[in-house]
Each structure stands twice: as structure tokens, then as C-alpha cells.
DSSP file (Angstrom, degrees, kcal/mol; ACC not computed):
  #  RESIDUE AA STRUCTURE BP1 BP2  ACC     N-H-->O    O-->H-N    N-H-->O    O-->H-N    TCO  KAPPA ALPHA  PHI   PSI    X-CA   Y-CA   Z-CA
    1    1 A X              0   0    0      0, 0.0     2,-0.1     0, 0.0     0, 0.0   0.000 360.0 360.0 360.0 130.9  109.6  127.4   34.4
    2    2 A X     >  -     0   0    0      1,-0.0     4,-2.3     0, 0.0     5,-0.2  -0.433 360.0 -89.9-101.2-178.3  113.1  126.0   33.6
    3    3 A X  H  > S+     0   0    0      1,-0.2     4,-2.5     2,-0.2     5,-0.2   0.897 124.5  51.1 -61.5 -43.0  116.4  126.8   35.2
    4    4 A X  H  > S+     0   0    0      1,-0.2     4,-2.2     2,-0.2    -1,-0.2   0.903 111.6  47.7 -63.0 -41.4  117.2  129.7   32.8
    5    5 A X  H  > S+     0   0    0      2,-0.2     4,-2.2     1,-0.2    -1,-0.2   0.884 111.3  51.2 -66.7 -38.3  113.8  131.4   33.5
    6    6 A X  H  X S+     0   0    0     -4,-2.3     4,-2.7     2,-0.2    -2,-0.2   0.903 109.2  50.7 -64.8 -41.4  114.3  130.9   37.2
    7    7 A X  H  X S+     0   0    0     -4,-2.5     4,-2.7     2,-0.2     5,-0.2   0.917 109.9  50.3 -62.2 -43.8  117.7  132.5   37.1
    8    8 A X  H  X S+     0   0    0     -4,-2.2     4,-2.3     2,-0.2    -2,-0.2   0.913 112.2  47.7 -59.6 -43.1  116.3  135.5   35.2
    9    9 A X  H  X S+     0   0    0     -4,-2.2     4,-2.8     2,-0.2     5,-0.2   0.920 112.7  47.6 -65.1 -45.3  113.5  135.8   37.8
   10   10 A X  H  X S+     0   0    0     -4,-2.7     4,-2.6     1,-0.2     6,-0.3   0.929 112.7  49.4 -61.3 -46.0  116.0  135.6   40.7
   11   11 A X  H  X>S+     0   0    0     -4,-2.7     5,-1.6     1,-0.2     4,-1.2   0.910 114.3  45.2 -60.9 -43.3  118.3  138.2   39.1
   12   12 A X  H  <5S+     0   0    0     -4,-2.3    -2,-0.2    -5,-0.2    -1,-0.2   0.925 116.0  44.7 -66.7 -45.5  115.4  140.6   38.4
   13   13 A X  H  <5S+     0   0    0     -4,-2.8    -2,-0.2     1,-0.2    -1,-0.2   0.878 120.5  39.2 -68.2 -38.1  113.8  140.3   41.9
   14   14 A X  H  <5S-     0   0    0     -4,-2.6    -1,-0.2    -5,-0.2    -2,-0.2   0.589 104.7-124.7 -89.7 -10.8  117.1  140.5   43.8
   15   15 A X  T  <5 +     0   0    0     -4,-1.2     2,-0.2     1,-0.2    -3,-0.2   0.870  68.4 124.5  69.5  36.4  118.7  143.2   41.6
   16   16 A X      < -     0   0    0     -5,-1.6    -1,-0.2    -6,-0.3    -2,-0.1  -0.745  65.9 -88.0-121.2 170.3  121.8  141.1   40.9
   17   17 A X     >  -     0   0    0     -2,-0.2     4,-2.3     1,-0.1     5,-0.2  -0.311  34.3-114.6 -75.0 162.2  123.5  139.9   37.7
   18   18 A X  H  > S+     0   0    0      1,-0.2     4,-2.5     2,-0.2     5,-0.2   0.850 117.8  56.9 -64.0 -33.4  122.5  136.6   36.0
   19   19 A X  H  > S+     0   0    0      2,-0.2     4,-2.1     1,-0.2    -1,-0.2   0.916 108.9  45.0 -64.3 -42.9  126.0  135.3   36.9
   20   20 A X  H  > S+     0   0    0      2,-0.2     4,-2.3     1,-0.2    -2,-0.2   0.892 113.0  50.8 -67.3 -39.8  125.4  135.9   40.6
   21   21 A X  H  X S+     0   0    0     -4,-2.3     4,-2.5     2,-0.2    -2,-0.2   0.886 110.0  50.5 -65.1 -38.7  121.9  134.4   40.4
   22   22 A X  H  X S+     0   0    0     -4,-2.5     4,-2.7     2,-0.2     5,-0.2   0.920 110.6  49.0 -63.5 -44.0  123.3  131.3   38.7
   23   23 A X  H  X S+     0   0    0     -4,-2.1     4,-2.2     1,-0.2    -2,-0.2   0.902 112.2  48.7 -62.5 -41.2  126.0  131.0   41.4
   24   24 A X  H  X S+     0   0    0     -4,-2.3     4,-2.2     2,-0.2    -2,-0.2   0.925 113.5  45.7 -65.5 -45.2  123.4  131.3   44.1
   25   25 A X  H  X S+     0   0    0     -4,-2.5     4,-2.6     2,-0.2     5,-0.2   0.911 113.6  49.2 -65.6 -42.3  121.0  128.8   42.6
   26   26 A X  H  X S+     0   0    0     -4,-2.7     4,-2.5     1,-0.2     5,-0.2   0.893 110.6  51.1 -63.7 -39.4  123.9  126.3   41.9
   27   27 A X  H  X S+     0   0    0     -4,-2.2     4,-2.4    -5,-0.2    -2,-0.2   0.914 110.8  49.0 -63.0 -42.9  125.1  126.7   45.5
   28   28 A X  H  X S+     0   0    0     -4,-2.2     4,-2.4     2,-0.2    -2,-0.2   0.944 113.6  44.6 -61.7 -49.7  121.6  126.0   46.8
   29   29 A X  H  X S+     0   0    0     -4,-2.6     4,-2.4     1,-0.2    -2,-0.2   0.894 114.3  49.5 -66.4 -38.5  121.1  122.9   44.7
   30   30 A X  H  X S+     0   0    0     -4,-2.5     4,-2.5    -5,-0.2    -1,-0.2   0.910 111.5  49.4 -64.6 -41.8  124.6  121.6   45.6
   31   31 A X  H  X S+     0   0    0     -4,-2.4     4,-2.2    -5,-0.2    -2,-0.2   0.907 111.8  47.8 -64.7 -42.2  124.0  122.2   49.3
   32   32 A X  H  X S+     0   0    0     -4,-2.4     4,-2.5     2,-0.2     5,-0.2   0.928 112.7  49.3 -63.6 -45.0  120.6  120.4   49.2
   33   33 A X  H  X S+     0   0    0     -4,-2.4     4,-2.1     1,-0.2    -2,-0.2   0.910 111.8  47.9 -62.4 -43.2  122.1  117.4   47.3
   34   34 A X  H  X S+     0   0    0     -4,-2.5     4,-1.3     2,-0.2    -1,-0.2   0.893 112.6  49.0 -65.3 -39.7  125.1  117.1   49.7
   35   35 A X  H  <>S+     0   0    0     -4,-2.2     5,-1.9     1,-0.2     4,-0.4   0.912 112.4  47.5 -66.5 -42.5  122.8  117.2   52.7
   36   36 A X  H ><5S+     0   0    0     -4,-2.5     3,-1.2     1,-0.2    -2,-0.2   0.859 106.1  58.6 -66.6 -34.9  120.5  114.6   51.3
   37   37 A X  H 3<5S+     0   0    0     -4,-2.1    -1,-0.2     1,-0.3    -2,-0.2   0.845 102.7  53.9 -62.9 -32.8  123.4  112.4   50.4
   38   38 A X  T 3<5S-     0   0    0     -4,-1.3    -1,-0.3    -3,-0.2    -2,-0.2   0.607 121.7-111.2 -74.9 -11.6  124.4  112.4   54.1
   39   39 A X  T < 5S+     0   0    0     -3,-1.2    -3,-0.2    -4,-0.4    13,-0.2   0.534  76.6 126.7  93.4   7.7  120.8  111.2   54.9
   40   40 A X      < -     0   0    0     -5,-1.9    -1,-0.3    11,-0.1     2,-0.3  -0.424  56.4-114.9 -93.9 170.9  119.7  114.5   56.6
   41   41 A X        -     0   0    0     -2,-0.1     2,-0.5    10,-0.1    10,-0.2  -0.700  10.7-147.0-102.3 155.8  116.7  116.7   55.8
   42   42 A X  E     -A   50   0A   0      8,-2.4     8,-2.9    -2,-0.3     2,-0.5  -0.982  19.8-170.9-121.7 116.2  116.6  120.2   54.5
   43   43 A X  E     -A   49   0A   0     -2,-0.5     2,-0.6     6,-0.2     6,-0.2  -0.935  13.5-174.3-114.7 124.0  113.7  122.2   55.9
   44   44 A X  E >>  -A   48   0A   0      4,-3.0     4,-2.3    -2,-0.5     3,-2.1  -0.933  33.8-125.3-113.9 103.6  112.7  125.6   54.6
   45   45 A X  T 34 S+     0   0    0     -2,-0.6     4,-0.0     1,-0.3    -2,-0.0  -0.222  92.5   8.8 -55.5 128.6  109.9  126.9   56.9
   46   46 A X  T 34 S+     0   0    0      1,-0.1    39,-1.6    35,-0.0    -1,-0.3   0.035 127.9  61.3  89.2 -25.7  106.9  127.8   54.9
   47   47 A X  T <4 S-     0   0    0     -3,-2.1    35,-2.7     1,-0.3     2,-0.3   0.894 104.5 -97.8 -96.6 -56.9  108.3  126.4   51.7
   48   48 A X  E  <  -AB  44  81A   0     -4,-2.3    -4,-3.0    33,-0.3     2,-0.4  -0.966  27.0 -82.0 160.6-175.4  108.8  122.7   52.4
   49   49 A X  E     -AB  43  80A   0     31,-2.4    31,-2.4    -2,-0.3     2,-0.4  -0.984  21.4-155.2-128.7 129.3  111.1  119.9   53.3
   50   50 A X  E     +AB  42  79A   0     -8,-2.9    -8,-2.4    -2,-0.4     2,-0.3  -0.868  30.5 159.4 -96.7 134.3  113.5  117.9   51.2
   51   51 A X  E     - B   0  78A   0     27,-2.3    27,-3.1    -2,-0.4     2,-0.4  -0.917  37.6-112.6-147.5 172.9  114.3  114.4   52.5
   52   52 A X  E     - B   0  77A   0     -2,-0.3     2,-0.4    25,-0.2    25,-0.2  -0.922  27.2-170.2-113.4 137.4  115.6  111.0   51.5
   53   53 A X  E     - B   0  76A   0     23,-2.9    23,-3.0    -2,-0.4     2,-0.5  -0.952  20.1-127.5-125.4 146.3  113.4  107.9   51.4
   54   54 A X  E     - B   0  75A   0     -2,-0.4     2,-0.6    21,-0.2    21,-0.2  -0.818  17.0-155.4 -95.0 129.3  114.4  104.3   51.0
   55   55 A X  E     - B   0  74A   0     19,-3.5    19,-1.9    -2,-0.5     3,-0.1  -0.915  19.7-129.6-103.7 123.5  112.6  102.4   48.3
   56   56 A X        -     0   0    0     -2,-0.6     2,-0.1    17,-0.2    15,-0.0  -0.245  28.3 -94.2 -69.8 156.7  112.6   98.6   48.9
   57   57 A X        +     0   0    0     16,-0.1     2,-0.3    13,-0.0    15,-0.2  -0.411  55.9 166.9 -66.1 147.3  113.6   96.1   46.2
   58   58 A X  E     -C   71   0B   0     13,-2.1    13,-3.5    -3,-0.1     2,-0.4  -0.952  35.9-103.3-154.4 170.8  110.6   94.8   44.3
   59   59 A X  E     +C   70   0B   0     -2,-0.3    11,-0.2    11,-0.2     2,-0.2  -0.836  38.1 176.4-103.3 144.0  109.7   92.8   41.2
   60   60 A X  E     -C   69   0B   0      9,-3.1     9,-2.4    -2,-0.4     2,-0.4  -0.671  25.5-113.4-131.1-173.7  108.4   94.5   38.1
   61   61 A X  E     -C   68   0B   0      7,-0.2     2,-0.5    -2,-0.2     7,-0.2  -0.994  20.2-125.4-132.6 131.1  107.3   93.7   34.6
   62   62 A X     >  -     0   0    0      5,-3.0     4,-3.0    -2,-0.4     5,-0.2  -0.632  20.5-150.0 -71.1 118.8  109.0   94.6   31.3
   63   63 A X  T  4 S+     0   0    0     -2,-0.5    -1,-0.2     1,-0.2     0, 0.0   0.765  91.3  50.3 -67.1 -24.1  106.1   96.3   29.4
   64   64 A X  T  4 S+     0   0    0      1,-0.1    -1,-0.2     3,-0.1    -2,-0.0   0.903 128.4  17.1 -79.4 -41.7  107.6   95.2   26.0
   65   65 A X  T  4 S-     0   0    0      2,-0.1    -2,-0.2     0, 0.0     3,-0.1   0.651  90.7-129.2-106.6 -18.7  108.1   91.5   26.7
   66   66 A X     <  +     0   0    0     -4,-3.0    -3,-0.1     1,-0.3     2,-0.1   0.484  57.6 147.1  81.1   1.2  106.0   90.9   29.8
   67   67 A X        -     0   0    0     -5,-0.2    -5,-3.0    -6,-0.1     2,-0.3  -0.426  52.9-113.7 -73.3 145.1  109.0   89.3   31.5
   68   68 A X  E     -C   61   0B   0     -7,-0.2     2,-0.3    -2,-0.1    -7,-0.2  -0.616  38.1-173.6 -78.4 135.5  109.3   89.6   35.3
   69   69 A X  E     -C   60   0B   0     -9,-2.4    -9,-3.1    -2,-0.3     2,-0.5  -0.917  23.7-120.7-128.9 156.4  112.4   91.7   36.3
   70   70 A X  E     -C   59   0B   0     -2,-0.3     2,-0.5   -11,-0.2   -11,-0.2  -0.838  20.9-155.7 -97.0 131.8  113.9   92.5   39.7
   71   71 A X  E     -C   58   0B   0    -13,-3.5   -13,-2.1    -2,-0.5    -2,-0.0  -0.937  19.9-127.1-108.8 124.6  114.2   96.2   40.6
   72   72 A X        -     0   0    0     -2,-0.5     2,-0.1   -15,-0.2   -17,-0.0  -0.240  24.6-102.5 -69.6 154.6  117.0   97.0   43.1
   73   73 A X        +     0   0    0    -16,-0.1     2,-0.3   -19,-0.0   -17,-0.2  -0.456  51.3 165.9 -69.5 149.1  116.4   98.9   46.3
   74   74 A X  E     -B   55   0A   0    -19,-1.9   -19,-3.5    -2,-0.1     2,-0.4  -0.984  37.6-105.4-159.1 166.5  117.5  102.5   46.2
   75   75 A X  E     -B   54   0A   0     -2,-0.3     2,-0.4   -21,-0.2   -21,-0.2  -0.798  34.9-168.2 -96.7 140.3  117.3  105.9   47.9
   76   76 A X  E     -B   53   0A   0    -23,-3.0   -23,-2.9    -2,-0.4     2,-0.3  -0.960  21.4-117.9-129.8 148.2  115.1  108.5   46.4
   77   77 A X  E     -B   52   0A   0     -2,-0.4     2,-0.3   -25,-0.2   -25,-0.2  -0.628  31.6-167.8 -82.7 141.3  114.7  112.3   47.1
   78   78 A X  E     -B   51   0A   0    -27,-3.1   -27,-2.3    -2,-0.3     2,-0.4  -0.929  10.4-159.9-127.6 153.3  111.3  113.5   48.3
   79   79 A X  E     -B   50   0A   0     -2,-0.3     2,-0.5   -29,-0.2   -29,-0.2  -0.996   2.5-169.1-133.3 129.6  109.8  116.9   48.7
   80   80 A X  E     -B   49   0A   0    -31,-2.4   -31,-2.4    -2,-0.4     2,-0.1  -0.976  25.0-127.8-118.1 120.4  106.9  117.8   50.9
   81   81 A X  E     -B   48   0A   0     -2,-0.5   -33,-0.3   -33,-0.2   -34,-0.1  -0.357  22.4-125.0 -67.4 142.2  105.4  121.2   50.4
   82   82 A X     >  -     0   0    0    -35,-2.7     4,-2.5   -38,-0.1     5,-0.2  -0.282  27.9-100.4 -80.0 171.2  105.0  123.4   53.5
   83   83 A X  H  > S+     0   0    0      1,-0.2     4,-2.2     2,-0.2     5,-0.2   0.887 120.2  51.1 -62.2 -41.9  101.7  125.0   54.6
   84   84 A X  H  > S+     0   0    0      2,-0.2     4,-1.2     1,-0.2    -1,-0.2   0.929 113.2  44.5 -64.6 -45.1  102.5  128.4   53.2
   85   85 A X  H  > S+     0   0    0    -39,-1.6     4,-1.2     1,-0.2     3,-0.4   0.914 112.6  52.4 -64.4 -43.3  103.4  127.1   49.8
   86   86 A X  H  < S+     0   0    0     -4,-2.5     3,-0.3     1,-0.2    -1,-0.2   0.877 107.9  51.1 -61.5 -38.5  100.4  124.8   49.7
   87   87 A X  H  < S+     0   0    0     -4,-2.2    -1,-0.2     1,-0.2    -2,-0.2   0.790 108.2  52.7 -71.7 -26.1   98.0  127.6   50.5
   88   88 A X  H  <        0   0    0     -4,-1.2    -1,-0.2    -3,-0.4    -2,-0.2   0.707 360.0 360.0 -80.7 -20.2   99.5  129.8   47.6
   89   89 A X     <        0   0    0     -4,-1.2    -1,-0.2    -3,-0.3    -2,-0.2   0.447 360.0 360.0 -89.5 360.0   99.0  127.0   45.1
């Protein structure tokens, strides 16, 4: 399912217009991104938890040349599914 299909589904289930569903989805994703940028977690009970994890700097290998390269440390977003979501999948 892509974003357009998700918007169609939200609009149909909630009985709202696609424009309203788009605004709601954009608001949700923006809010999650801003919260993660602050370093906090977003927990939706039964669905899951969005969090930020730090990935340490490491060395890697360029697959084309075989040369060793340095990969910088960075923060990455993580999602852990909740029990209710896990049981439905």
C-alpha cells in the first residue's frame, strides 16, 4: 500500500474527503518526525513505538572497488510493533 492508497482507505473508513485524510496523515507524519528529532519516543498502545537509535561509526567496504571506507555515525528511526499489531499479522 502506498500513500495514495492509504489516504483513500482513511477517507473511506472515516467518511471524510481525501483532502481531509491527506491533511490528517501529513499532520501525523510531521508530528512523529518532529518528536523523533527531539529524541523522544512516540508510543501508540497496541500499534507500536517509534523511536530514535544511534548507529555508531564503522568501517565498510565499497562493493565495486573493494576499498575500505569510513561510515559516519548517525541517528536512525526505528519502529517496534506492539502486541496487538503483531498478533494481527
